[in-house]
C-alpha positions in Angstrom: -3.2 -50.7 7.6 -1.4 -54.1 8.0 2.1 -52.8 7.9 3.7 -56.1 7.1 1.4 -56.9 4.1 1.8 -53.3 3.0 5.5 -53.5 2.8 5.5 -56.9 1.2 3.3 -55.5 -1.6 5.4 -52.4 -1.8 8.6 -54.5 -2.1 6.9 -56.7 -4.8 6.0 -53.5 -6.8 9.5 -52.2 -6.3 10.9 -55.4 -7.4 8.9 -55.4 -10.7 9.8 -51.8 -11.4 13.5 -52.5 -10.6 13.7 -55.1 -13.5 12.8 -52.2 -15.8 15.4 -49.7 -14.6 18.3 -51.9 -13.2 21.0 -49.1 -13.5 18.9 -46.7 -11.7 18.3 -49.3 -9.0 22.0 -50.1 -8.8 22.8 -46.4 -8.4 20.2 -45.9 -5.7 21.5 -49.0 -3.8 25.1 -47.7 -3.9 23.9 -44.2 -2.6 21.8 -45.9 0.1 24.7 -48.0 1.3 27.0 -45.1 1.4 24.5 -42.8 3.2 23.7 -45.4 5.9 27.3 -46.4 6.7 28.3 -45.7 10.3 30.5 -42.6 10.5 30.2 -39.5 12.6 26.6 -40.5 12.9 25.4 -44.0 13.5 23.2 -45.8 11.1 20.4 -45.7 13.8 20.7 -41.9 14.0 20.6 -41.7 10.1 17.4 -43.9 10.2 15.7 -41.6 12.7 16.6 -38.7 10.3 15.1 -40.7 7.4 12.0 -41.4 9.4 11.6 -37.8 10.1 11.8 -36.9 6.4 9.4 -39.7 5.6 6.9 -38.2 8.0 7.4 -34.7 6.5 6.9 -35.9 3.0 4.0 -38.2 4.0 5.4 -41.3 2.5 3.8 -44.4 4.0 6.1 -46.9 2.4 9.1 -44.9 3.6 7.8 -44.8 7.1 7.3 -48.5 7.0 10.8 -49.2 5.7 12.5 -46.8 8.2 10.4 -48.0 11.2 11.3 -51.6 10.4 15.0 -50.6 10.1 14.9 -48.9 13.4 13.5 -52.0 15.1 16.3 -54.0 13.5 18.8 -51.5 14.8 17.4 -51.9 18.3 15.7 -48.5 18.6 13.7 -48.3 21.8 10.0 -47.2 21.9 11.1 -44.3 24.0 13.7 -43.2 21.4 11.1 -43.6 18.7 8.5 -41.5 20.7 11.1 -38.7 21.2 12.0 -38.7 17.5 8.4 -38.6 16.6 7.6 -35.7 19.0 10.4 -33.8 17.2 8.9 -34.7 13.8 5.5 -33.5 15.0 6.8 -30.3 16.3 8.6 -29.5 13.1 5.6 -30.6 10.8 2.6 -29.6 12.7 -0.8 -31.4 12.3 -0.1 -33.5 9.3 3.2 -34.8 10.8 1.2 -35.5 14.1 -0.9 -37.9 12.1 1.9 -39.5 10.2 3.9 -39.8 13.5 1.0 -41.8 14.9 1.4 -44.1 11.8 5.0 -44.5 12.4 4.6 -45.4 16.0 2.0 -48.1 14.9 4.5 -49.4 12.3 7.2 -49.5 15.0 4.9 -51.5 17.3 3.9 -54.0 14.6 7.5 -54.6 13.5 8.5 -54.9 17.2 6.1 -57.8 17.7 
């Protein structure tokens, strides 16, 4: 999978759908902004949590979005691998495969 092309296509699809349901999108955006705001937990910590959930739910686009955000937030490869080890532990075999996808996405967005 070409992660950059995949996310560009996903963003285009989301953009088209967003025009159809603008109030839903506005609400989702407000919720996301509030959820990601630094507080007792940093945005980076919250993005690691979101990545774990993305792996558990096997959502490729979510994995890409959160891996890209973690690169933007300065997550190291070592931090990524430790978080992915935990996701794998909690989710077993399927999460092992999706954790490998997430590491590939991290590497692509780190280039």
